[in-house]
N, C-alpha and C positions, 0 to 999 in steps of 0.2 A: 457210391451210389447203389441203392437197392436194385437188384435185377428182377424184373417182372415179365420177361419175355416168355417164360415157361411157367404155367400154372402149377401150384402145389397139388399134391395128391389129396389134399383135404376135400372131402365130398362137396361141401357147400361152395368151395371156390371153383371146383370143376363145374358145378351147376351154374354158378354166376357166369363162367366163361361160355357155357353153352347158350345161355340167354343172350349174352353179348354177340355171339356169332350169328344168332338168328336175326337180331335187330340190325346188325351190320349188313347182313345179306339183304334184308328188306330195303334198307336205305339205298344201297347200290342198285338193287333191282328196280326200285321205283324210278330212279333217274333213267335207267335203260328203258323201262316201260314208257315213260314220257317221250324219250327220244324216238322210239319206234312207233308209238301211236299218235303223237302230236307234232313231232318234228324237233329239229335242233333249236329253233328260236324259242319255242315254249319251254324246252328243257333248260336252256340257258337262263331264261327269266326265272324259272322255278328255283334253280340252284342259287342264283344271285339272291333271291328273297330269303331262302333258307339260311345262307351264310351271313347275310346282313343282319337278320334277326338274331342269330346266335351271337354275332359280334356285339350287337347292342346290349344283349342280355348278359353275356358272360365275360367280356373282355376286361372291363374295369374291376368287377368283383374278383375275377381270377388273378389279376395282377396283385391285388392286395393279399389274397389268400396265399399266393406263392412268394410273397415278400419282394416283389419286383417294382412296386409302385414308386420308389424313390430313385430308380435308375434313369439315365438319359433316355429320351423317348425312343430313339431307334434301337437302342440296346434292350430296353424293356420289352418292346414289341417282339423282337427276335427271340429273346429268352422265353417270353410267354409261349410262343409257338413251339419252342423246343420242349419245355417242361410239360405243358398241358397235353401235347400230342404224345409225348413219351409215356405219361401216366396212362393214356388211353390205349397204349400198345402199338402206337404208330412209330415206324422207323423214321427217325428225324435226326438231323445234325445241326449244330450251331457253331458259327465261326465269328469271333470278334475281330474287327479290323480297327475301329476307333470308336470313340463315344458318339460319333455321328454316322457310323456305317457298321452294320452287323448283318451277317448272312444266316439264312436258314436253307436247308436242303433236305428234301424227302427222297431218299434213294429208292431204287426198286427193291422189292415189289411195293407198289403203292397200296396203302391200306384201303383207301376208299374204292379203288377199282380192282377188287379182288379177282385173282385168277384171270380167266378169259374175258372178264367184263371190260377190261381196258380196251379191247379191240372195238367196242361199240360206243366209245365215248368221244364225241367230236371235240376239237380243240376249243371251240367257242364255249362249251360247257365248263371246261377247266378254267378258262379265263374268267368266266362268270363267278366262279368260286373266289378267285383272287380279287375281283372287283367288289364282291360282297363283303369280304373280311379284310384282307391284307391292305387294300387301298384305303380303308377307312380308319385304320388305327391312329394315324396322326391326328385326324379331325377329332376322334374320340378323346385323345389325350390333350386336346386343346392346343395342339401345335400343327397348324396347317402347312408347315414347311416339311413335314415328314411324309415321304411316299415310299412305294415299293417298286423295285426294279426287278423284273422277272428275266432270268437269263436262260432258263430251260423249262420245257414242259414234257413230261414223260408221255402224254397222249400224242405228242407230235413226233414220237420216235427218239427223243433224247433220253439220256441215261438218268432220269429223275426230274423232279420239279425243284427248282432252286431260284434264289434271288436274294436281294439284300434290301434292308431298310436303310434309307438315306435321309439325313436331315440337311436340307438345302439352305441357302442364304435368303430365300424369299418364299412367300406363300405360294402354294401350288394350286393351279386351276383344277377343276374337276377331272378333266381328261389327262392331267399330268400326274395324278396320284398313283396310277398304275401305268408303267411304261415297260418296254421290252428292249433288251440288249443281248441278243442271241450270240454275239461275238465274244462275250465274256464268260468266264467260268469261275465257280466258287473255289476258294482255297480248300486244301485238304482238311478233314475233320480230325481233331485231336481230342479224344475223350478225356484226357487228363486235365484239360483246361476248360472243359464244359461245366456249366453250372450243375449243381446237384441238389436234390431234396434233402432236408434234414431227416435223418433216419428215425429219430425219436418221435417226430410228429407225423411221419408217414410209415407206420408199420405195415407188414405184409397184408393184413386183413383190410386195411384202408385202401391200399393200392389195388387189391383184387376187386373190391366193390367199386372203386373209381373206374376201373377197366370196364366193368359191366355198365355203369351209368353213362360212360362216354358214348357207347354205341346206342343205348336207349334214348339218350338226349337228342340224337339226330332224328329219330322217329317222332319223338314228342314235338319237335319243331316242324318236321316235314308235313305231318298230317294237317294241322290247321293252315299252314301256308298253301298246301295244295287246294284246300277248300276256298281260300281267299283268291287265289290266282285263277283257278279253273271253274269255280262255282261248285255247289254241293253235288249236283248230279254227276258231272264228269269226274270230279275228285273221288266220289264214292266208287265209281267204276275203276279208276286207276289204282286206288288204294286196295280195293278188294281183289282185283285181278293179281296185283303184285304179291299180296299176302298169300293167296292160294298157290301161286306158282312157287314161291319161295318155301312155303310150308311143305309142299309135296317133295321138294328136293332135299330138305334138311332133317326130316324125321330121324333117319338112321344115324345122322351125325350127332343129334342131340340126345337120343335115347340112352346110350351108355352112361353119360354124365348125370342123367336124371334117374338112373337105375330103373329103366323101363325097357320094354321090348315090344315087338309087333304082336298083334292079336286082335281081339274084338273090342266091343264097347268097354268092358271092364278094364282091359289093358290101357285103353286110351284115356279113360277117366283117371287112372293112376298116373299116367304121363302128364295130363293137364294139371293135376293137383301139384305134382313136383315142379312143373314149369312155373305155375303161379307163385309157389313158395320161393323159387329162385328169383322171382321179380319182387319179392317182399310184399306180395299180395296175399292176404288171408283168404281162405276158401273153405266153405262147408260143403261136404259131399253127402248126398243121400241116395239110396237105391230103392227102386220100386218096380217090380215086374221085369227085371233085366235092363231097365233104363236107369240112367244116372242123372241127377241134378247137381250141378256145381254152382254154388252161390259165391261169386267172387266178391268178397266184402270190401275190398279196396282195389283201386286202379291207380297206383301211384304215378304211372307214366303220364296220365293226362290230368292228374289232380292239380288244380290251380291254374290251368291254362285259360287265360281270360277270354280268348275268342274261340273256345271249344264249340264245335258243331257236331250234331249227331252223326254226320257222315264220317267223322274221325274214327268212330267205332268200327268202320269197315276194315281198318287195319287188322285188328284182332280177329274179326270174323273171318277174313280171308286166310290169315295165318292158321287159325284153328281148323278150318275146313281142309286146308292143304295138309296140315299135319295129320289129320284124321285119315285122309286118303293114303298117306305114307304109312300109317300104322296098320291099316287093313281095309279091305274092300267092304263097301256097304255099311260103314259106320256113319250114322246120321247125326248131324250137329245142328243145333238151333241156338240163337242168342236173342235174349231180351235186353237190348242195350240201354244204358242210362240216358237220361235226357240232357244232362248238363255236365258230362264228364265225371260224374260221381257214381260210386258204387250204390247198390250191388249190380253186377252184371250176372245174369242168370243163364247158365249154359245147360242145355239138355243134350245128353249123349245117349244114343240108342241104336 
């Protein structure tokens, strides 16, 4: 199996990793913002909707792409979570028990609840993630007999999130597709028996880009879901606030990989150009009187989102404002956002 836990020294891959870290932090931060500003119930509903949407959009195509679509349903579901999360840089384990029972385990540290964030995540929010995705895999596969049994949750103080897919002898009612069995424990992981990606079709460059896209995909999903769940006004506030907070915290972490440093408007315009390039977004930069205009010719993250709303642009607006504050004091940033998730986005830095 190709190892991708540590990025290559190739500059473009380091830049991709930096962009992934920023979007990863934003997604985790958004959940915490909703928990702290709107409460556990709203956060759980939001997380459920995000993961159900991703499950419906990604699960079946992902099975085919990974060559898992002909496996028994319980095994296919477990192997999908193992390989897809592994590609995204998530620590995950897979243990086969039978064609009707297969385990997945996410050992600490949990990717989604990075660092101290795990201390602010209620158990209900983690359960909502499982309801949104894991509990629906059997239905999506056309086999209502398949459900998920959760044996541990790291946010509850247990040593990881784990459970198994099980194919029963009867169709499962809605409330039986996710059940808990805290008295059970997963078998030990053996990497030599775990499924592996074919090296020829997954070279390092593809893995590195997939690592970036994995994190960006969560934000692509989360922004329109926030608008649908909370309404445009409240969603715009939550998206912008989270973006600004995360941007202020992460400039120094991103700058080295983007070959940038602290400074004034010129330094920040250079940073933005590098960040957009690392997102595969073309940008044109012009300068006039010490101010810079960056015309972001593409916005691949929101391209093709069917329910895009202008409030979604508050994600990038908040991130850029926060990053500007991290770069230096009194850097002014303004955005002329697109109307339908399409480029150009015109940024003014001065």
